[in-house]
All heavy atoms as a GROMACS GRO file, in nm:
protein
  584
    1GLY      N    1   1.592  -5.196 -11.779
    1GLY     CA    2   1.486  -5.198 -11.678
    1GLY      C    3   1.531  -5.132 -11.550
    1GLY      O    4   1.626  -5.055 -11.548
    2GLY      N    5   1.459  -5.160 -11.445
    2GLY     CA    6   1.495  -5.107 -11.313
    2GLY      C    7   1.420  -4.982 -11.279
    2GLY      O    8   1.332  -4.936 -11.350
    3ILE      N    9   1.455  -4.927 -11.166
    3ILE     CA   10   1.383  -4.813 -11.111
    3ILE      C   11   1.397  -4.689 -11.198
    3ILE      O   12   1.310  -4.604 -11.201
    3ILE     CB   13   1.430  -4.782 -10.966
    3ILE    CG1   14   1.344  -4.673 -10.902
    3ILE    CG2   15   1.575  -4.740 -10.964
    3ILE    CD1   16   1.251  -4.723 -10.800
    4SER      N   17   1.506  -4.676 -11.275
    4SER     CA   18   1.530  -4.553 -11.350
    4SER      C   19   1.428  -4.530 -11.460
    4SER      O   20   1.409  -4.417 -11.504
    4SER     CB   21   1.671  -4.552 -11.407
    4SER     OG   22   1.684  -4.656 -11.501
    5ASP      N   23   1.360  -4.636 -11.507
    5ASP     CA   24   1.260  -4.616 -11.611
    5ASP      C   25   1.124  -4.674 -11.571
    5ASP      O   26   1.038  -4.698 -11.655
    5ASP     CB   27   1.307  -4.675 -11.744
    5ASP     CG   28   1.338  -4.824 -11.734
    5ASP    OD1   29   1.315  -4.883 -11.627
    5ASP    OD2   30   1.385  -4.880 -11.834
    6ALA      N   31   1.105  -4.695 -11.440
    6ALA     CA   32   0.976  -4.744 -11.393
    6ALA      C   33   0.870  -4.636 -11.416
    6ALA      O   34   0.898  -4.518 -11.397
    6ALA     CB   35   0.984  -4.778 -11.245
    7PRO      N   36   0.749  -4.678 -11.458
    7PRO     CA   37   0.645  -4.576 -11.477
    7PRO      C   38   0.602  -4.515 -11.344
    7PRO      O   39   0.606  -4.581 -11.241
    7PRO     CB   40   0.531  -4.655 -11.541
    7PRO     CG   41   0.554  -4.796 -11.499
    7PRO     CD   42   0.702  -4.811 -11.486
    8PRO      N   43   0.561  -4.389 -11.346
    8PRO     CA   44   0.516  -4.326 -11.221
    8PRO      C   45   0.386  -4.388 -11.172
    8PRO      O   46   0.308  -4.442 -11.251
    8PRO     CB   47   0.497  -4.180 -11.260
    8PRO     CG   48   0.474  -4.183 -11.408
    8PRO     CD   49   0.552  -4.299 -11.460
    9GLU      N   50   0.364  -4.380 -11.042
    9GLU     CA   51   0.240  -4.429 -10.983
    9GLU      C   52   0.175  -4.318 -10.903
    9GLU      O   53   0.245  -4.236 -10.842
    9GLU     CB   54   0.268  -4.546 -10.889
    9GLU     CG   55   0.318  -4.671 -10.957
    9GLU     CD   56   0.334  -4.783 -10.856
    9GLU    OE1   57   0.232  -4.847 -10.823
    9GLU    OE2   58   0.447  -4.804 -10.808
   10LEU      N   59   0.042  -4.316 -10.906
   10LEU     CA   60  -0.034  -4.223 -10.823
   10LEU      C   61  -0.103  -4.306 -10.716
   10LEU      O   62  -0.189  -4.389 -10.748
   10LEU     CB   63  -0.137  -4.147 -10.907
   10LEU     CG   64  -0.080  -4.074 -11.030
   10LEU    CD1   65  -0.191  -4.002 -11.106
   10LEU    CD2   66   0.029  -3.977 -10.991
   11LEU      N   67  -0.065  -4.284 -10.591
   11LEU     CA   68  -0.110  -4.370 -10.482
   11LEU      C   69  -0.184  -4.289 -10.376
   11LEU      O   70  -0.173  -4.167 -10.369
   11LEU     CB   71   0.009  -4.440 -10.416
   11LEU     CG   72   0.099  -4.522 -10.509
   11LEU    CD1   73   0.218  -4.576 -10.431
   11LEU    CD2   74   0.020  -4.636 -10.573
   12ALA      N   75  -0.256  -4.360 -10.290
   12ALA     CA   76  -0.323  -4.304 -10.172
   12ALA      C   77  -0.410  -4.183 -10.205
   12ALA      O   78  -0.398  -4.079 -10.141
   12ALA     CB   79  -0.219  -4.267 -10.065
   13PRO      N   80  -0.500  -4.195 -10.304
   13PRO     CA   81  -0.587  -4.082 -10.335
   13PRO      C   82  -0.687  -4.054 -10.224
   13PRO      O   83  -0.740  -4.147 -10.163
   13PRO     CB   84  -0.659  -4.125 -10.463
   13PRO     CG   85  -0.660  -4.274 -10.455
   13PRO     CD   86  -0.531  -4.312 -10.385
   14ARG      N   87  -0.708  -3.927 -10.195
   14ARG     CA   88  -0.804  -3.891 -10.090
   14ARG      C   89  -0.850  -3.748 -10.110
   14ARG      O   90  -0.776  -3.666 -10.165
   14ARG     CB   91  -0.741  -3.909  -9.952
   14ARG     CG   92  -0.613  -3.827  -9.932
   14ARG     CD   93  -0.520  -3.897  -9.833
   14ARG     NE   94  -0.397  -3.821  -9.812
   14ARG     CZ   95  -0.289  -3.835  -9.887
   14ARG    NH1   96  -0.288  -3.914  -9.992
   14ARG    NH2   97  -0.181  -3.764  -9.861
   15ARG      N   98  -0.971  -3.721 -10.064
   15ARG     CA   99  -1.024  -3.585 -10.072
   15ARG      C  100  -1.003  -3.519  -9.938
   15ARG      O  101  -1.037  -3.572  -9.834
   15ARG     CB  102  -1.174  -3.587 -10.109
   15ARG     CG  103  -1.226  -3.450 -10.143
   15ARG     CD  104  -1.366  -3.455 -10.199
   15ARG     NE  105  -1.373  -3.509 -10.334
   15ARG     CZ  106  -1.345  -3.441 -10.446
   15ARG    NH1  107  -1.303  -3.316 -10.439
   15ARG    NH2  108  -1.359  -3.498 -10.562
   16ALA      N  109  -0.946  -3.399  -9.941
   16ALA     CA  110  -0.922  -3.325  -9.818
   16ALA      C  111  -1.052  -3.256  -9.773
   16ALA      O  112  -1.146  -3.243  -9.848
   16ALA     CB  113  -0.811  -3.221  -9.841
   17ALA      N  114  -1.052  -3.212  -9.649
   17ALA     CA  115  -1.170  -3.147  -9.591
   17ALA      C  116  -1.213  -3.024  -9.668
   17ALA      O  117  -1.331  -2.992  -9.675
   17ALA     CB  118  -1.142  -3.112  -9.445
   18ASP      N  119  -1.118  -2.955  -9.731
   18ASP     CA  120  -1.151  -2.832  -9.805
   18ASP      C  121  -1.197  -2.860  -9.948
   18ASP      O  122  -1.216  -2.767 -10.026
   18ASP     CB  123  -1.032  -2.736  -9.805
   18ASP     CG  124  -0.911  -2.791  -9.880
   18ASP    OD1  125  -0.918  -2.905  -9.933
   18ASP    OD2  126  -0.809  -2.721  -9.886
   19GLY      N  127  -1.210  -2.988  -9.985
   19GLY     CA  128  -1.256  -3.023 -10.119
   19GLY      C  129  -1.144  -3.049 -10.218
   19GLY      O  130  -1.170  -3.097 -10.328
   20SER      N  131  -1.020  -3.017 -10.181
   20SER     CA  132  -0.911  -3.047 -10.271
   20SER      C  133  -0.884  -3.197 -10.274
   20SER      O  134  -0.928  -3.272 -10.188
   20SER     CB  135  -0.785  -2.969 -10.230
   20SER     OG  136  -0.744  -3.003 -10.101
   21PHE      N  137  -0.812  -3.240 -10.378
   21PHE     CA  138  -0.783  -3.382 -10.396
   21PHE      C  139  -0.633  -3.402 -10.378
   21PHE      O  140  -0.553  -3.325 -10.434
   21PHE     CB  141  -0.827  -3.428 -10.536
   21PHE     CG  142  -0.826  -3.576 -10.553
   21PHE    CD1  143  -0.926  -3.654 -10.497
   21PHE    CD2  144  -0.727  -3.638 -10.627
   21PHE    CE1  145  -0.926  -3.792 -10.514
   21PHE    CE2  146  -0.726  -3.776 -10.644
   21PHE     CZ  147  -0.826  -3.852 -10.587
   22VAL      N  148  -0.595  -3.501 -10.300
   22VAL     CA  149  -0.455  -3.522 -10.265
   22VAL      C  150  -0.416  -3.665 -10.302
   22VAL      O  151  -0.494  -3.758 -10.282
   22VAL     CB  152  -0.433  -3.501 -10.113
   22VAL    CG1  153  -0.286  -3.514 -10.076
   22VAL    CG2  154  -0.487  -3.366 -10.070
   23PHE      N  155  -0.298  -3.681 -10.358
   23PHE     CA  156  -0.245  -3.816 -10.382
   23PHE      C  157  -0.093  -3.812 -10.373
   23PHE      O  158  -0.032  -3.705 -10.372
   23PHE     CB  159  -0.291  -3.872 -10.517
   23PHE     CG  160  -0.259  -3.785 -10.635
   23PHE    CD1  161  -0.136  -3.791 -10.698
   23PHE    CD2  162  -0.354  -3.696 -10.682
   23PHE    CE1  163  -0.107  -3.709 -10.807
   23PHE    CE2  164  -0.326  -3.613 -10.792
   23PHE     CZ  165  -0.203  -3.621 -10.855
   24THR      N  166  -0.034  -3.929 -10.365
   24THR     CA  167   0.112  -3.941 -10.358
   24THR      C  168   0.164  -3.983 -10.495
   24THR      O  169   0.117  -4.081 -10.552
   24THR     CB  170   0.153  -4.044 -10.252
   24THR    OG1  171   0.100  -4.002 -10.125
   24THR    CG2  172   0.305  -4.054 -10.241
   25LEU      N  173   0.259  -3.905 -10.547
   25LEU     CA  174   0.326  -3.939 -10.672
   25LEU      C  175   0.454  -4.015 -10.638
   25LEU      O  176   0.535  -3.966 -10.560
   25LEU     CB  177   0.359  -3.811 -10.750
   25LEU     CG  178   0.456  -3.824 -10.868
   25LEU    CD1  179   0.400  -3.913 -10.977
   25LEU    CD2  180   0.489  -3.686 -10.923
   26VAL      N  181   0.469  -4.135 -10.694
   26VAL     CA  182   0.587  -4.216 -10.673
   26VAL      C  183   0.655  -4.237 -10.808
   26VAL      O  184   0.589  -4.275 -10.906
   26VAL     CB  185   0.551  -4.354 -10.612
   26VAL    CG1  186   0.676  -4.438 -10.590
   26VAL    CG2  187   0.476  -4.335 -10.481
   27GLY      N  188   0.783  -4.210 -10.813
   27GLY     CA  189   0.855  -4.224 -10.940
   27GLY      C  190   1.005  -4.230 -10.917
   27GLY      O  191   1.052  -4.265 -10.808
   28VAL      N  192   1.078  -4.193 -11.018
   28VAL     CA  193   1.223  -4.199 -11.014
   28VAL      C  194   1.277  -4.080 -10.933
   28VAL      O  195   1.243  -3.966 -10.960
   28VAL     CB  196   1.281  -4.194 -11.157
   28VAL    CG1  197   1.432  -4.197 -11.155
   28VAL    CG2  198   1.227  -4.310 -11.241
   29PRO      N  199   1.359  -4.107 -10.830
   29PRO     CA  200   1.415  -3.999 -10.749
   29PRO      C  201   1.488  -3.896 -10.837
   29PRO      O  202   1.555  -3.932 -10.932
   29PRO     CB  203   1.513  -4.070 -10.656
   29PRO     CG  204   1.457  -4.209 -10.644
   29PRO     CD  205   1.398  -4.240 -10.780
   30GLN      N  206   1.468  -3.768 -10.804
   30GLN     CA  207   1.528  -3.655 -10.873
   30GLN      C  208   1.474  -3.631 -11.014
   30GLN      O  209   1.515  -3.538 -11.081
   30GLN     CB  210   1.681  -3.666 -10.880
   30GLN     CG  211   1.752  -3.591 -10.769
   30GLN     CD  212   1.756  -3.667 -10.638
   30GLN    OE1  213   1.803  -3.780 -10.635
   30GLN    NE2  214   1.708  -3.606 -10.532
   31ALA      N  215   1.380  -3.712 -11.061
   31ALA     CA  216   1.321  -3.690 -11.193
   31ALA      C  217   1.211  -3.586 -11.183
   31ALA      O  218   1.157  -3.561 -11.075
   31ALA     CB  219   1.266  -3.821 -11.250
   32LEU      N  220   1.177  -3.526 -11.296
   32LEU     CA  221   1.075  -3.422 -11.302
   32LEU      C  222   0.949  -3.481 -11.366
   32LEU      O  223   0.956  -3.543 -11.472
   32LEU     CB  224   1.128  -3.307 -11.387
   32LEU     CG  225   1.061  -3.172 -11.375
   32LEU    CD1  226   1.073  -3.118 -11.232
   32LEU    CD2  227   1.124  -3.074 -11.472
   33TYR      N  228   0.836  -3.460 -11.301
   33TYR     CA  229   0.708  -3.510 -11.351
   33TYR      C  230   0.608  -3.396 -11.357
   33TYR      O  231   0.601  -3.313 -11.266
   33TYR     CB  232   0.651  -3.618 -11.259
   33TYR     CG  233   0.729  -3.746 -11.258
   33TYR    CD1  234   0.835  -3.764 -11.170
   33TYR    CD2  235   0.698  -3.849 -11.346
   33TYR    CE1  236   0.908  -3.882 -11.170
   33TYR    CE2  237   0.771  -3.967 -11.347
   33TYR     CZ  238   0.876  -3.983 -11.258
   33TYR     OH  239   0.948  -4.099 -11.258
   34VAL      N  240   0.530  -3.394 -11.464
   34VAL     CA  241   0.420  -3.299 -11.476
   34VAL      C  242   0.290  -3.376 -11.452
   34VAL      O  243   0.268  -3.482 -11.509
   34VAL     CB  244   0.417  -3.232 -11.615
   34VAL    CG1  245   0.296  -3.140 -11.627
   34VAL    CG2  246   0.546  -3.154 -11.638
   35ILE      N  247   0.206  -3.322 -11.363
   35ILE     CA  248   0.076  -3.381 -11.337
   35ILE      C  249  -0.026  -3.315 -11.429
   35ILE      O  250  -0.035  -3.193 -11.434
   35ILE     CB  251   0.033  -3.360 -11.190
   35ILE    CG1  252   0.136  -3.422 -11.094
   35ILE    CG2  253  -0.107  -3.417 -11.165
   35ILE    CD1  254   0.151  -3.572 -11.106
   36HIS      N  255  -0.099  -3.398 -11.502
   36HIS     CA  256  -0.206  -3.350 -11.590
   36HIS      C  257  -0.339  -3.391 -11.527
   36HIS      O  258  -0.349  -3.498 -11.466
   36HIS     CB  259  -0.198  -3.414 -11.728
   36HIS     CG  260  -0.077  -3.375 -11.805
   36HIS    ND1  261  -0.027  -3.450 -11.908
   36HIS    CD2  262   0.005  -3.267 -11.795
   36HIS    CE1  263   0.080  -3.391 -11.959
   36HIS    NE2  264   0.102  -3.280 -11.891
   37ALA      N  265  -0.441  -3.307 -11.548
   37ALA     CA  266  -0.576  -3.339 -11.502
   37ALA      C  267  -0.673  -3.324 -11.618
   37ALA      O  268  -0.651  -3.246 -11.710
   37ALA     CB  269  -0.617  -3.246 -11.388
   38SER      N  270  -0.781  -3.404 -11.613
   38SER     CA  271  -0.883  -3.400 -11.716
   38SER      C  272  -1.017  -3.435 -11.656
   38SER      O  273  -1.025  -3.515 -11.562
   38SER     CB  274  -0.850  -3.501 -11.828
   38SER     OG  275  -0.955  -3.510 -11.920
   39SER      N  276  -1.123  -3.377 -11.710
   39SER     CA  277  -1.257  -3.414 -11.664
   39SER      C  278  -1.324  -3.511 -11.761
   39SER      O  279  -1.429  -3.567 -11.732
   39SER     CB  280  -1.344  -3.290 -11.646
   39SER     OG  281  -1.350  -3.219 -11.769
   40ASP      N  282  -1.261  -3.535 -11.879
   40ASP     CA  283  -1.324  -3.621 -11.980
   40ASP      C  284  -1.229  -3.721 -12.047
   40ASP      O  285  -1.269  -3.787 -12.143
   40ASP     CB  286  -1.392  -3.533 -12.087
   40ASP     CG  287  -1.290  -3.443 -12.157
   40ASP    OD1  288  -1.168  -3.457 -12.135
   40ASP    OD2  289  -1.334  -3.356 -12.235
   41LEU      N  290  -1.106  -3.728 -12.002
   41LEU     CA  291  -1.003  -3.817 -12.057
   41LEU      C  292  -0.964  -3.781 -12.201
   41LEU      O  293  -0.890  -3.855 -12.264
   41LEU     CB  294  -1.046  -3.965 -12.052
   41LEU     CG  295  -1.056  -4.024 -11.911
   41LEU    CD1  296  -1.113  -4.166 -11.917
   41LEU    CD2  297  -0.922  -4.025 -11.842
   42ALA      N  298  -1.015  -3.670 -12.253
   42ALA     CA  299  -0.981  -3.628 -12.388
   42ALA      C  300  -0.894  -3.503 -12.386
   42ALA      O  301  -0.792  -3.496 -12.456
   42ALA     CB  302  -1.108  -3.601 -12.470
   43ARG      N  303  -0.932  -3.404 -12.308
   43ARG     CA  304  -0.855  -3.280 -12.297
   43ARG      C  305  -0.782  -3.280 -12.163
   43ARG      O  306  -0.845  -3.289 -12.058
   43ARG     CB  307  -0.949  -3.159 -12.306
   43ARG     CG  308  -1.013  -3.144 -12.444
   43ARG     CD  309  -1.101  -3.018 -12.451
   43ARG     NE  310  -1.200  -3.014 -12.345
   43ARG     CZ  311  -1.321  -3.074 -12.352
   43ARG    NH1  312  -1.354  -3.144 -12.457
   43ARG    NH2  313  -1.405  -3.063 -12.251
   44TRP      N  314  -0.650  -3.268 -12.168
   44TRP     CA  315  -0.566  -3.271 -12.049
   44TRP      C  316  -0.499  -3.136 -12.031
   44TRP      O  317  -0.457  -3.074 -12.128
   44TRP     CB  318  -0.460  -3.380 -12.060
   44TRP     CG  319  -0.518  -3.519 -12.060
   44TRP    CD1  320  -0.562  -3.589 -12.168
   44TRP    CD2  321  -0.538  -3.602 -11.947
   44TRP    NE1  322  -0.608  -3.710 -12.128
   44TRP    CE2  323  -0.595  -3.723 -11.994
   44TRP    CE3  324  -0.514  -3.588 -11.810
   44TRP    CZ2  325  -0.627  -3.828 -11.908
   44TRP    CZ3  326  -0.545  -3.694 -11.725
   44TRP    CH2  327  -0.602  -3.812 -11.775
   45SER      N  328  -0.484  -3.093 -11.909
   45SER     CA  329  -0.409  -2.971 -11.880
   45SER      C  330  -0.312  -2.996 -11.766
   45SER      O  331  -0.344  -3.068 -11.671
   45SER     CB  332  -0.504  -2.854 -11.847
   45SER     OG  333  -0.588  -2.890 -11.740
   46ALA      N  334  -0.195  -2.935 -11.777
   46ALA     CA  335  -0.094  -2.950 -11.672
   46ALA      C  336  -0.138  -2.868 -11.550
   46ALA      O  337  -0.177  -2.752 -11.563
   46ALA     CB  338   0.041  -2.902 -11.722
   47ILE      N  339  -0.135  -2.930 -11.433
   47ILE     CA  340  -0.173  -2.857 -11.312
   47ILE      C  341  -0.056  -2.836 -11.218
   47ILE      O  342  -0.061  -2.748 -11.132
   47ILE     CB  343  -0.290  -2.925 -11.237
   47ILE    CG1  344  -0.253  -3.068 -11.194
   47ILE    CG2  345  -0.415  -2.925 -11.324
   47ILE    CD1  346  -0.352  -3.128 -11.096
   48SER      N  347   0.051  -2.916 -11.231
   48SER     CA  348   0.168  -2.894 -11.147
   48SER      C  349   0.288  -2.967 -11.204
   48SER      O  350   0.275  -3.065 -11.277
   48SER     CB  351   0.143  -2.938 -11.002
   48SER     OG  352   0.132  -3.078 -10.993
   49THR      N  353   0.407  -2.918 -11.168
   49THR     CA  354   0.532  -2.983 -11.204
   49THR      C  355   0.602  -3.018 -11.074
   49THR      O  356   0.609  -2.934 -10.983
   49THR     CB  357   0.620  -2.891 -11.290
   49THR    OG1  358   0.549  -2.858 -11.408
   49THR    CG2  359   0.750  -2.959 -11.326
   50ASN      N  360   0.651  -3.141 -11.064
   50ASN     CA  361   0.709  -3.187 -10.938
   50ASN      C  362   0.844  -3.252 -10.963
   50ASN      O  363   0.855  -3.346 -11.041
   50ASN     CB  364   0.617  -3.292 -10.874
   50ASN     CG  365   0.478  -3.238 -10.848
   50ASN    OD1  366   0.453  -3.179 -10.745
   50ASN    ND2  367   0.388  -3.253 -10.944
   51ALA      N  368   0.947  -3.201 -10.896
   51ALA     CA  369   1.078  -3.266 -10.896
   51ALA      C  370   1.077  -3.358 -10.775
   51ALA      O  371   1.059  -3.313 -10.662
   51ALA     CB  372   1.188  -3.163 -10.886
   52LEU      N  373   1.094  -3.488 -10.800
   52LEU     CA  374   1.087  -3.580 -10.688
   52LEU      C  375   1.212  -3.571 -10.602
   52LEU      O  376   1.323  -3.560 -10.653
   52LEU     CB  377   1.070  -3.724 -10.738
   52LEU     CG  378   0.936  -3.753 -10.807
   52LEU    CD1  379   0.919  -3.903 -10.826
   52LEU    CD2  380   0.818  -3.699 -10.730
   53PRO      N  381   1.195  -3.581 -10.469
   53PRO     CA  382   1.311  -3.583 -10.379
   53PRO      C  383   1.381  -3.719 -10.386
   53PRO      O  384   1.338  -3.809 -10.458
   53PRO     CB  385   1.248  -3.558 -10.242
   53PRO     CG  386   1.109  -3.611 -10.256
   53PRO     CD  387   1.068  -3.586 -10.398
   54ALA      N  388   1.483  -3.735 -10.305
   54ALA     CA  389   1.560  -3.860 -10.304
   54ALA      C  390   1.475  -3.981 -10.270
   54ALA      O  391   1.504  -4.093 -10.311
   54ALA     CB  392   1.677  -3.848 -10.207
   55SER      N  393   1.366  -3.960 -10.196
   55SER     CA  394   1.278  -4.070 -10.157
   55SER      C  395   1.197  -4.122 -10.275
   55SER      O  396   1.143  -4.232 -10.271
   55SER     CB  397   1.181  -4.024 -10.048
   55SER     OG  398   1.093  -3.925 -10.100
   56GLY      N  399   1.186  -4.040 -10.382
   56GLY     CA  400   1.107  -4.079 -10.497
   56GLY      C  401   0.957  -4.064 -10.476
   56GLY      O  402   0.878  -4.116 -10.555
   57MET      N  403   0.917  -3.993 -10.370
   57MET     CA  404   0.776  -3.975 -10.341
   57MET      C  405   0.748  -3.829 -10.306
   57MET      O  406   0.828  -3.766 -10.238
   57MET     CB  407   0.734  -4.060 -10.221
   57MET     CG  408   0.754  -4.209 -10.239
   57MET     SD  409   0.723  -4.301 -10.086
   57MET     CE  410   0.550  -4.264 -10.060
   58VAL      N  411   0.634  -3.778 -10.352
   58VAL     CA  412   0.594  -3.643 -10.315
   58VAL      C  413   0.441  -3.638 -10.311
   58VAL      O  414   0.374  -3.709 -10.387
   58VAL     CB  415   0.652  -3.538 -10.413
   58VAL    CG1  416   0.586  -3.546 -10.550
   58VAL    CG2  417   0.638  -3.398 -10.356
   59GLU      N  418   0.387  -3.559 -10.222
   59GLU     CA  419   0.243  -3.544 -10.213
   59GLU      C  420   0.199  -3.433 -10.307
   59GLU      O  421   0.260  -3.327 -10.310
   59GLU     CB  422   0.201  -3.512 -10.069
   59GLU     CG  423   0.052  -3.529 -10.045
   59GLU     CD  424   0.018  -3.527  -9.896
   59GLU    OE1  425   0.002  -3.415  -9.844
   59GLU    OE2  426   0.010  -3.635  -9.836
   60VAL      N  427   0.094  -3.460 -10.384
   60VAL     CA  428   0.042  -3.362 -10.481
   60VAL      C  429  -0.100  -3.325 -10.439
   60VAL      O  430  -0.180  -3.413 -10.405
   60VAL     CB  431   0.040  -3.423 -10.623
   60VAL    CG1  432  -0.021  -3.325 -10.722
   60VAL    CG2  433   0.180  -3.462 -10.666
   61THR      N  434  -0.130  -3.195 -10.440
   61THR     CA  435  -0.264  -3.148 -10.404
   61THR      C  436  -0.324  -3.071 -10.520
   61THR      O  437  -0.259  -2.980 -10.574
   61THR     CB  438  -0.257  -3.057 -10.280
   61THR    OG1  439  -0.201  -3.131 -10.172
   61THR    CG2  440  -0.396  -3.009 -10.241
   62ASP      N  441  -0.446  -3.107 -10.559
   62ASP     CA  442  -0.520  -3.033 -10.661
   62ASP      C  443  -0.626  -2.952 -10.588
   62ASP      O  444  -0.730  -3.003 -10.550
   62ASP     CB  445  -0.584  -3.130 -10.761
   62ASP     CG  446  -0.669  -3.058 -10.865
   62ASP    OD1  447  -0.664  -2.933 -10.870
   62ASP    OD2  448  -0.740  -3.126 -10.939
   63THR      N  449  -0.598  -2.824 -10.570
   63THR     CA  450  -0.690  -2.738 -10.495
   63THR      C  451  -0.816  -2.704 -10.574
   63THR      O  452  -0.914  -2.657 -10.517
   63THR     CB  453  -0.619  -2.606 -10.454
   63THR    OG1  454  -0.566  -2.544 -10.570
   63THR    CG2  455  -0.505  -2.635 -10.355
   64ASN      N  456  -0.816  -2.731 -10.705
   64ASN     CA  457  -0.933  -2.700 -10.788
   64ASN      C  458  -1.027  -2.819 -10.806
   64ASN      O  459  -1.128  -2.809 -10.876
   64ASN     CB  460  -0.888  -2.653 -10.928
   64ASN     CG  461  -0.811  -2.524 -10.921
   64ASN    OD1  462  -0.847  -2.433 -10.848
   64ASN    ND2  463  -0.703  -2.515 -10.997
   65ALA      N  464  -0.996  -2.933 -10.744
   65ALA     CA  465  -1.073  -3.055 -10.767
   65ALA      C  466  -1.220  -3.040 -10.734
   65ALA      O  467  -1.306  -3.100 -10.799
   65ALA     CB  468  -1.014  -3.171 -10.687
   66GLY      N  469  -1.253  -2.958 -10.635
   66GLY     CA  470  -1.391  -2.940 -10.594
   66GLY      C  471  -1.480  -2.876 -10.699
   66GLY      O  472  -1.602  -2.882 -10.689
   67GLN      N  473  -1.420  -2.817 -10.801
   67GLN     CA  474  -1.497  -2.751 -10.907
   67GLN      C  475  -1.547  -2.848 -11.013
   67GLN      O  476  -1.620  -2.810 -11.104
   67GLN     CB  477  -1.411  -2.644 -10.976
   67GLN     CG  478  -1.359  -2.537 -10.883
   67GLN     CD  479  -1.257  -2.446 -10.950
   67GLN    OE1  480  -1.253  -2.438 -11.073
   67GLN    NE2  481  -1.174  -2.381 -10.870
   68PHE      N  482  -1.506  -2.976 -11.004
   68PHE     CA  483  -1.538  -3.073 -11.108
   68PHE      C  484  -1.616  -3.191 -11.052
   68PHE      O  485  -1.588  -3.237 -10.942
   68PHE     CB  486  -1.408  -3.126 -11.172
   68PHE     CG  487  -1.324  -3.019 -11.235
   68PHE    CD1  488  -1.230  -2.950 -11.161
   68PHE    CD2  489  -1.342  -2.985 -11.368
   68PHE    CE1  490  -1.153  -2.850 -11.218
   68PHE    CE2  491  -1.265  -2.884 -11.427
   68PHE     CZ  492  -1.171  -2.817 -11.352
   69ALA      N  493  -1.713  -3.238 -11.129
   69ALA     CA  494  -1.790  -3.356 -11.087
   69ALA      C  495  -1.702  -3.480 -11.088
   69ALA      O  496  -1.715  -3.568 -11.003
   69ALA     CB  497  -1.910  -3.376 -11.178
   70GLN      N  498  -1.612  -3.488 -11.185
   70GLN     CA  499  -1.514  -3.596 -11.189
   70GLN      C  500  -1.386  -3.542 -11.248
   70GLN      O  501  -1.388  -3.446 -11.325
   70GLN     CB  502  -1.564  -3.715 -11.268
   70GLN     CG  503  -1.602  -3.683 -11.412
   70GLN     CD  504  -1.665  -3.802 -11.482
   70GLN    OE1  505  -1.703  -3.901 -11.419
   70GLN    NE2  506  -1.677  -3.795 -11.613
   71ARG      N  507  -1.276  -3.604 -11.210
   71ARG     CA  508  -1.146  -3.553 -11.254
   71ARG      C  509  -1.051  -3.671 -11.259
   71ARG      O  510  -1.050  -3.756 -11.171
   71ARG     CB  511  -1.097  -3.449 -11.152
   71ARG     CG  512  -0.980  -3.366 -11.200
   71ARG     CD  513  -1.017  -3.221 -11.207
   71ARG     NE  514  -0.908  -3.134 -11.169
   71ARG     CZ  515  -0.864  -3.035 -11.247
   71ARG    NH1  516  -0.916  -3.016 -11.364
   71ARG    NH2  517  -0.766  -2.958 -11.207
   72TYR      N  518  -0.971  -3.677 -11.365
   72TYR     CA  519  -0.872  -3.783 -11.383
   72TYR      C  520  -0.734  -3.722 -11.378
   72TYR      O  521  -0.716  -3.605 -11.414
   72TYR     CB  522  -0.894  -3.853 -11.517
   72TYR     CG  523  -1.032  -3.908 -11.536
   72TYR    CD1  524  -1.132  -3.833 -11.598
   72TYR    CD2  525  -1.065  -4.034 -11.487
   72TYR    CE1  526  -1.260  -3.883 -11.614
   72TYR    CE2  527  -1.195  -4.085 -11.503
   72TYR     CZ  528  -1.291  -4.009 -11.566
   72TYR     OH  529  -1.417  -4.059 -11.580
   73TYR      N  530  -0.636  -3.804 -11.341
   73TYR     CA  531  -0.499  -3.754 -11.328
   73TYR      C  532  -0.402  -3.849 -11.395
   73TYR      O  533  -0.425  -3.970 -11.400
   73TYR     CB  534  -0.459  -3.744 -11.179
   73TYR     CG  535  -0.548  -3.648 -11.102
   73TYR    CD1  536  -0.660  -3.694 -11.036
   73TYR    CD2  537  -0.520  -3.512 -11.100
   73TYR    CE1  538  -0.743  -3.607 -10.967
   73TYR    CE2  539  -0.602  -3.424 -11.032
   73TYR     CZ  540  -0.714  -3.472 -10.966
   73TYR     OH  541  -0.795  -3.386 -10.898
   74ARG      N  542  -0.292  -3.793 -11.445
   74ARG     CA  543  -0.183  -3.873 -11.496
   74ARG      C  544  -0.054  -3.797 -11.469
   74ARG      O  545  -0.054  -3.675 -11.454
   74ARG     CB  546  -0.200  -3.902 -11.645
   74ARG     CG  547  -0.185  -3.780 -11.735
   74ARG     CD  548  -0.209  -3.814 -11.881
   74ARG     NE  549  -0.190  -3.696 -11.965
   74ARG     CZ  550  -0.223  -3.690 -12.092
   74ARG    NH1  551  -0.280  -3.794 -12.150
   74ARG    NH2  552  -0.201  -3.582 -12.162
   75ALA      N  553   0.055  -3.872 -11.462
   75ALA     CA  554   0.187  -3.812 -11.443
   75ALA      C  555   0.271  -3.842 -11.566
   75ALA      O  556   0.271  -3.956 -11.615
   75ALA     CB  557   0.254  -3.871 -11.319
   76VAL      N  558   0.339  -3.741 -11.617
   76VAL     CA  559   0.423  -3.756 -11.735
   76VAL      C  560   0.566  -3.712 -11.698
   76VAL      O  561   0.586  -3.601 -11.650
   76VAL     CB  562   0.371  -3.671 -11.851
   76VAL    CG1  563   0.460  -3.686 -11.974
   76VAL    CG2  564   0.228  -3.708 -11.884
   77ARG      N  565   0.660  -3.803 -11.720
   77ARG     CA  566   0.799  -3.769 -11.689
   77ARG      C  567   0.855  -3.676 -11.796
   77ARG      O  568   0.833  -3.696 -11.914
   77ARG     CB  569   0.885  -3.897 -11.681
   77ARG     CG  570   1.025  -3.867 -11.631
   77ARG     CD  571   1.103  -3.992 -11.606
   77ARG     NE  572   1.240  -3.961 -11.570
   77ARG     CZ  573   1.337  -4.051 -11.556
   77ARG    NH1  574   1.308  -4.178 -11.571
   77ARG    NH2  575   1.458  -4.014 -11.523
   78GLN      N  576   0.929  -3.577 -11.751
   78GLN     CA  577   0.988  -3.480 -11.844
   78GLN      C  578   1.127  -3.522 -11.884
   78GLN      O  579   1.197  -3.586 -11.811
   78GLN     CB  580   0.991  -3.342 -11.778
   78GLN     CG  581   0.854  -3.288 -11.754
   78GLN     CD  582   0.771  -3.276 -11.881
   78GLN    OE1  583   0.795  -3.188 -11.962
   78GLN    NE2  584   0.677  -3.365 -11.898
   0.00000   0.00000   0.00000
């Protein structure tokens, strides 16, 4: 157990003024996470890869979010 295998969390979701969607990815420091997005929870596509800094937190921005009526996100550790 412990922080080294804790599941990632997506926190503080918010829509920016330009229509993009922003959230904070929290996970294992120095680990690599791929953010996937989906509009239907069936088909997922990778939208970014993030290496977490020592703090274990990084802000993620989806600049394409405004093109979708709804959008879901998940983080997958590599």
